[in-house]
C-alpha positions as CSV (number, residue, x, y, z in Angstrom):
1,M,-6.9,-18.1,38.4
2,S,-8.5,-19.8,35.6
3,M,-8.8,-23.5,35.2
4,N,-9.5,-25.8,32.2
5,S,-10.3,-29.5,32.0
6,S,-7.7,-30.6,29.7
7,R,-4.7,-29.1,31.6
8,S,-5.6,-28.5,35.1
9,S,-4.7,-32.0,36.2
10,E,-1.1,-31.4,35.3
11,S,1.2,-30.8,38.2
12,G,3.0,-27.6,39.0
13,P,2.8,-24.6,41.2
14,L,1.2,-22.5,38.4
15,A,-1.1,-25.3,37.0
16,G,-4.2,-23.6,35.9
17,V,-2.6,-20.1,35.3
18,R,-3.2,-19.0,31.8
19,V,-0.7,-16.7,30.1
20,V,-0.9,-14.8,26.8
21,D,2.6,-14.4,25.5
22,M,3.2,-11.5,23.0
23,T,7.0,-11.7,23.2
24,I,9.9,-11.7,20.7
25,W,13.6,-12.4,21.1
26,M,14.5,-13.3,24.7
27,A,13.8,-11.1,27.6
28,G,9.9,-11.3,27.6
29,S,10.3,-14.9,26.2
30,V,12.4,-16.1,29.2
31,A,9.9,-14.6,31.6
32,S,6.9,-16.5,30.2
33,M,9.1,-19.6,29.7
34,L,9.8,-19.8,33.5
35,L,5.9,-19.6,34.1
36,A,5.5,-22.5,31.6
37,D,8.2,-24.4,33.5
38,L,6.1,-24.0,36.7
39,G,3.1,-25.5,35.0
40,A,1.2,-22.4,33.6
41,D,-0.4,-22.8,30.2
42,V,1.5,-20.3,28.0
43,V,0.0,-19.4,24.6
44,K,2.6,-17.6,22.4
45,V,0.8,-15.3,20.0
46,E,2.8,-14.9,16.8
47,S,2.6,-13.1,13.4
48,A,2.4,-15.3,10.2
49,S,6.1,-14.9,10.0
50,G,6.6,-15.8,13.7
51,D,8.9,-14.6,16.4
52,P,12.0,-13.3,14.6
53,A,14.1,-15.4,17.0
54,R,12.9,-18.4,15.0
55,R,15.1,-17.2,12.1
56,H,18.0,-15.7,14.0
57,V,21.5,-17.0,13.3
58,A,24.6,-15.7,15.3
59,P,28.0,-17.0,16.4
60,T,26.7,-17.7,20.0
61,A,23.1,-18.8,19.1
62,G,23.2,-20.3,15.6
63,Q,21.3,-23.2,14.3
64,A,20.8,-26.4,16.2
65,T,23.0,-29.4,14.7
66,K,21.9,-32.1,17.3
67,G,18.3,-33.4,18.0
68,E,15.2,-34.0,15.9
69,R,14.9,-30.3,15.0
70,A,18.4,-29.7,13.5
71,G,18.2,-26.3,11.8
72,T,16.1,-24.7,14.6
73,S,17.4,-21.3,15.8
74,L,18.9,-21.8,19.3
75,S,17.8,-18.2,20.1
76,F,14.1,-19.4,19.8
77,S,14.6,-22.9,21.3
78,A,16.5,-21.6,24.3
79,C,13.6,-19.7,25.7
80,N,10.3,-21.0,24.3
81,R,10.0,-24.5,25.9
82,N,6.8,-25.8,27.3
83,K,4.8,-23.2,25.3
84,R,2.0,-23.5,22.6
85,S,1.9,-21.4,19.6
86,I,-0.9,-19.6,17.7
87,V,-0.6,-17.3,14.6
88,L,-3.0,-14.3,14.6
89,D,-3.3,-11.3,12.3
90,L,-4.3,-8.5,14.7
91,G,-5.4,-6.5,11.7
92,Q,-8.1,-9.0,10.8
93,G,-11.3,-8.8,12.7
94,D,-11.7,-12.5,13.4
95,D,-8.2,-12.8,14.8
96,R,-8.6,-9.7,16.9
97,A,-11.6,-11.2,18.4
98,I,-9.6,-14.4,19.2
99,L,-7.0,-12.3,21.0
100,D,-9.7,-10.7,23.1
101,G,-11.1,-14.0,23.9
102,L,-7.7,-15.2,25.1
103,L,-7.2,-12.1,27.1
104,D,-10.6,-12.5,28.7
105,A,-9.7,-16.0,29.8
106,A,-6.1,-15.3,30.8
107,D,-4.4,-14.5,34.1
108,V,-1.3,-12.8,32.8
109,F,-0.2,-11.0,29.6
110,V,3.5,-10.9,28.9
111,T,5.2,-8.8,26.4
112,N,8.5,-7.1,25.5
113,L,7.2,-5.1,22.6
114,S,8.1,-1.5,22.4
115,G,5.7,1.1,23.7
116,P,4.7,2.5,20.2
117,T,4.3,-1.1,19.0
118,L,2.1,-2.0,21.8
119,R,-0.1,1.2,21.3
120,K,-0.3,0.6,17.5
121,L,-1.6,-2.9,18.2
122,G,-4.0,-1.8,20.8
123,V,-2.4,-4.0,23.6
124,G,-0.8,-1.3,25.7
125,E,-1.5,-1.1,29.3
126,D,-4.1,1.6,29.1
127,D,-5.8,-0.4,26.3
128,L,-6.1,-3.6,28.4
129,R,-6.3,-2.4,32.0
130,S,-10.0,-1.3,32.0
131,R,-11.3,-4.1,29.8
132,F,-9.5,-6.9,31.8
133,P,-9.3,-5.7,35.4
134,R,-8.0,-9.1,36.8
135,L,-5.3,-9.3,34.2
136,I,-1.7,-9.2,35.3
137,Y,0.0,-6.9,32.7
138,A,3.7,-7.7,32.6
139,R,6.2,-6.0,30.3
140,A,10.0,-6.3,29.8
141,A,10.9,-2.9,28.5
142,G,14.0,-1.6,27.0
143,L,15.1,1.3,29.1
144,G,11.9,1.8,31.1
145,V,8.4,2.8,30.8
146,K,8.1,6.5,31.9
147,G,11.4,8.3,31.3
148,P,12.3,10.4,28.3
149,R,14.0,7.4,26.7
150,A,11.1,5.0,27.4
151,D,10.2,4.6,23.8
152,D,13.8,4.1,22.7
153,L,14.5,0.7,21.1
154,A,16.9,-1.4,23.3
155,Q,18.6,-4.8,23.1
156,D,20.5,-7.0,25.6
157,M,23.9,-5.3,25.0
158,T,22.5,-1.7,24.5
159,G,20.7,-1.9,28.0
160,M,24.0,-3.0,29.6
161,A,25.8,-0.1,27.8
162,Y,23.4,2.5,29.0
163,A,23.9,1.2,32.6
164,G,27.6,1.5,32.5
165,M,28.1,-2.3,32.6
166,L,30.3,-2.5,29.4
167,F,32.9,-0.4,31.3
168,T,32.5,-2.2,34.7
169,M,33.0,-5.6,33.0
170,S,36.0,-4.5,30.9
171,P,39.5,-5.5,32.0
172,E,40.8,-2.4,30.2
173,P,40.1,1.0,31.5
174,G,38.2,3.2,29.0
175,E,37.6,0.3,26.6
176,P,34.1,-1.2,26.7
177,F,33.5,-4.9,26.7
178,A,30.3,-6.8,25.8
179,P,29.8,-10.3,27.2
180,P,28.2,-13.0,25.0
181,G,25.1,-15.0,25.5
182,A,22.4,-12.3,26.1
183,M,22.9,-12.5,29.7
184,N,21.0,-9.2,30.5
185,D,18.0,-10.5,28.4
186,V,18.0,-13.8,30.5
187,L,18.2,-11.9,33.8
188,T,15.5,-9.3,32.9
189,G,13.1,-12.2,32.0
190,T,14.0,-14.0,35.2
191,M,13.3,-11.0,37.3
192,L,10.2,-10.3,35.5
193,S,8.8,-13.8,36.3
194,F,9.5,-13.1,39.9
195,G,7.4,-9.9,39.7
196,I,4.6,-11.9,37.8
197,V,4.4,-14.5,40.5
198,S,4.3,-11.8,43.1
199,A,1.4,-10.0,41.3
200,L,-0.5,-13.3,41.2
201,A,-0.1,-13.7,44.9
202,Q,-1.2,-10.1,45.3
203,R,-4.2,-10.7,43.2
204,S,-5.3,-13.7,45.3
205,K,-5.7,-11.2,48.3
206,T,-7.2,-8.1,46.4
207,G,-9.0,-9.7,43.4
208,E,-7.5,-7.1,41.2
209,G,-4.9,-7.3,38.5
210,S,-1.8,-5.1,38.3
211,T,0.9,-4.1,36.1
212,V,4.6,-5.5,36.4
213,T,7.3,-3.7,34.6
214,G,11.0,-4.4,34.4
215,S,13.6,-3.2,31.9
216,L,17.1,-4.1,30.4
217,L,18.4,-1.0,32.0
218,Q,16.9,-1.7,35.5
219,T,18.3,-5.3,35.4
220,A,21.7,-4.1,34.4
221,L,21.8,-1.7,37.3
222,W,20.5,-4.2,39.8
223,T,23.2,-6.7,38.9
224,Q,25.8,-4.0,39.6
225,M,24.4,-3.3,43.0
226,L,27.7,-3.1,44.8
227,L,29.4,-1.0,42.1
228,V,26.6,1.4,41.9
229,G,26.7,1.9,45.6
230,S,30.4,2.2,45.7
231,A,30.3,4.9,42.8
232,A,27.5,6.7,44.6
233,N,28.7,6.7,48.2
234,T,32.5,7.0,47.9
235,D,35.1,9.3,46.3
236,G,37.2,7.9,43.4
237,A,36.1,4.3,43.8
238,S,37.3,2.2,40.9
239,T,34.4,0.5,39.0
240,N,36.2,-1.2,36.1
241,G,37.3,-4.7,35.8
242,R,40.9,-5.8,36.1
243,P,43.0,-8.2,33.9
244,R,44.4,-11.2,35.6
245,R,47.9,-9.9,35.4
246,H,47.1,-6.8,37.2
247,P,44.8,-7.9,40.1
248,R,43.7,-5.7,43.1
249,N,44.0,-8.8,45.2
250,A,46.3,-11.6,43.9
251,A,44.5,-14.1,46.1
252,L,41.3,-13.3,44.3
253,N,42.5,-14.4,41.0
254,Q,43.0,-17.4,38.5
255,Y,46.1,-19.5,38.1
256,R,47.4,-22.1,35.6
257,A,48.5,-25.3,36.9
258,N,51.1,-27.5,35.4
259,D,48.6,-29.6,33.4
260,G,47.5,-26.5,31.6
261,K,44.2,-26.2,33.5
262,W,43.2,-23.1,35.5
263,I,42.0,-22.7,39.1
264,A,40.2,-19.8,40.7
265,I,40.9,-18.8,44.2
266,A,39.1,-16.3,46.4
267,A,40.9,-15.2,49.8
268,I,39.0,-11.9,50.2
269,N,39.8,-10.6,53.6
270,S,42.3,-10.7,56.5
271,Q,40.5,-13.7,58.1
272,A,40.8,-15.8,54.9
273,W,44.5,-14.7,54.3
274,P,46.3,-17.1,56.9
275,T,43.9,-20.0,55.9
276,F,44.9,-19.6,52.3
277,I,48.6,-19.3,53.1
278,E,48.6,-22.7,55.1
279,A,46.3,-24.6,52.7
280,A,48.3,-23.5,49.6
281,G,51.7,-24.5,51.2
282,L,52.9,-20.9,51.1
283,E,54.3,-20.6,54.6
284,H,57.6,-19.5,53.3
285,I,56.1,-16.1,52.3
286,R,55.1,-15.2,55.8
287,D,58.5,-14.0,56.4
288,D,58.4,-11.7,53.4
289,T,57.5,-8.3,54.5
290,R,55.6,-7.7,51.2
291,F,53.1,-10.3,52.1
292,A,53.3,-10.9,55.9
293,T,49.8,-9.5,56.5
294,Y,46.6,-9.3,54.1
295,D,46.9,-5.5,53.8
296,Q,50.5,-5.9,52.7
297,A,49.6,-8.5,50.2
298,I,47.1,-6.2,48.7
299,A,49.6,-3.4,48.5
300,N,51.9,-5.8,46.7
301,A,49.4,-7.5,44.5
302,A,51.4,-7.5,41.4
303,E,54.6,-9.0,43.0
304,L,52.3,-11.7,44.7
305,R,50.7,-12.5,41.5
306,T,54.0,-13.3,40.0
307,V,54.9,-15.5,43.1
308,L,51.5,-17.3,42.9
309,D,52.0,-17.9,39.2
310,G,55.2,-19.8,39.7
311,H,53.8,-21.6,42.9
312,F,50.6,-23.0,41.3
313,A,52.4,-24.0,38.2
314,T,54.3,-26.8,40.1
315,E,51.3,-29.2,40.4
316,S,48.1,-30.1,38.7
317,A,44.9,-28.4,39.0
318,D,43.2,-31.4,40.8
319,Y,46.1,-31.4,43.3
320,W,45.6,-27.8,44.3
321,L,41.9,-27.8,44.2
322,D,41.8,-30.8,46.6
323,R,44.4,-29.3,48.9
324,L,42.6,-25.9,49.0
325,R,39.2,-27.4,49.6
326,V,40.5,-29.5,52.5
327,G,42.1,-26.3,53.9
328,G,38.8,-24.4,53.8
329,V,39.7,-22.0,50.9
330,W,37.0,-20.9,48.4
331,C,38.2,-22.3,45.1
332,G,37.1,-23.9,42.0
333,P,38.1,-25.0,38.4
334,V,38.0,-22.5,35.7
335,N,35.7,-24.4,33.3
336,T,34.9,-23.8,29.7
337,I,31.2,-24.3,28.6
338,H,32.2,-27.5,27.0
339,D,33.7,-28.7,30.3
340,V,30.4,-27.9,32.1
341,L,28.5,-30.0,29.7
342,S,30.1,-33.2,30.9
343,D,30.9,-32.3,34.4
344,E,29.8,-35.0,36.9
345,H,28.7,-32.5,39.5
346,V,26.6,-30.4,37.1
347,L,24.9,-33.5,35.8
348,T,24.2,-34.9,39.2
349,E,22.6,-31.7,40.3
350,G,20.4,-31.8,37.2
351,Y,21.4,-28.2,36.1
352,L,21.1,-29.5,32.5
353,S,18.2,-31.2,30.7
354,T,17.3,-32.8,27.5
355,L,14.0,-31.6,25.8
356,S,11.6,-33.6,23.9
357,D,13.2,-33.0,20.7
358,G,16.6,-34.2,21.9
359,S,18.2,-30.7,22.4
360,R,20.1,-30.0,25.5
361,T,19.6,-26.8,27.6
362,V,19.7,-25.5,31.2
363,T,17.1,-26.0,33.7
364,M,15.3,-23.4,35.8
365,P,17.7,-21.6,38.1
366,F,16.1,-23.2,41.2
367,S,14.6,-26.5,42.1
368,L,11.3,-27.3,43.8
369,D,11.1,-30.5,46.0
370,G,8.9,-33.0,44.4
371,Y,8.3,-31.2,41.1
372,T,9.8,-32.2,37.8
373,V,9.9,-29.5,35.1
374,P,8.2,-30.5,31.9
375,Q,10.6,-30.9,28.9
376,K,8.6,-30.1,25.9
377,A,10.6,-28.5,23.1
378,G,9.5,-25.0,21.9
379,P,6.4,-25.1,19.6
380,E,6.3,-25.2,15.9
381,L,4.8,-22.1,14.5
382,D,0.9,-22.2,14.8
383,A,1.1,-25.9,15.9
384,D,-1.5,-25.5,18.7
385,H,-4.1,-23.1,16.9
386,A,-7.0,-25.4,17.2
387,S,-6.2,-26.9,20.6
388,I,-5.8,-23.4,22.1
389,L,-9.2,-22.3,21.0
390,D,-10.8,-25.5,22.3
391,D,-9.1,-25.5,25.6
392,W,-9.6,-22.0,26.4
393,Q,-13.1,-22.0,25.0
394,V,-12.5,-19.1,22.6
395,N,-14.8,-18.5,19.7
396,S,-13.4,-16.4,16.8
397,R,-16.7,-14.8,16.2
398,R,-17.3,-13.1,19.4
């Protein structure tokens, strides 16, 4: 890996690793952000207009109203922390030379641009592999990199749609459902970062770079591992979601307490069934032939759901959760996102953080003992042009 005097002293498992980031929107940006979280020096290469995520406004990712940078797009700030920004016009000779200099000094190149765009810009895998043999070339694609649909444009939701996920997540058979929040983008970037770290470990043994690819489609299939296996290996398996009022298992469901709050319970097999009955104070249903055993409870799930609706409506959510926890039942509150933001447990665990501009976000999906993740907000466009060239010792006239 490359080292540089101005940043090599910083802590972090990936301190000294240099990353050229040519990403837009979310999937690729999340991958490089996680590398930056771990101490890598991530340089985000942008056009003069910047990553389009900088200007994106949507119901679930609008403009920030809190912090020093109110008005900043949350789509951008959510996945570009701890990076530096440089603007390059790749059609201009000097800027192209700068990019080549950055790539020559880099350990990793990360992108989620489409295949045709990468080839047009001259930064496809074939363009870079022979010129930079130690470079890790990492790409988050839409639907893949070699199939007949490899060059199709794809986005978070369309990747899930192709993978069948809009049906498996839907509570209404035959009616697709798209979850909010770019979940597939986030998971794709997270998985790609794991691949990149693996490739760096491999290079430390072989001395050679390699290519790491992932796609929105691949991630959506991976997250449905059990459902894909069920559909592939059984006859007539149901792979769609179910509404709360029509559960397959009434003891794997959600119920409203008498204070209006919801609880989630998960008694998922015959071993858990008697534990749940005792912990929930449901001993009286043991003599009901519809629910005497776990198998009978599954066969009569609709009737049991009605019984449990009435039962859990007699006390508060905290009462039931305390009782079920003591009794050894998997359970928890059904929170809203706003509940989570002030939850004592979430805050104590450090799952949320405040960036340097005052904005709040989630931390990495894991913790490393003794390491504190930097909290630098996403960069202003081209804010680090001069310092990047100096730190990476890149001359525009090569």
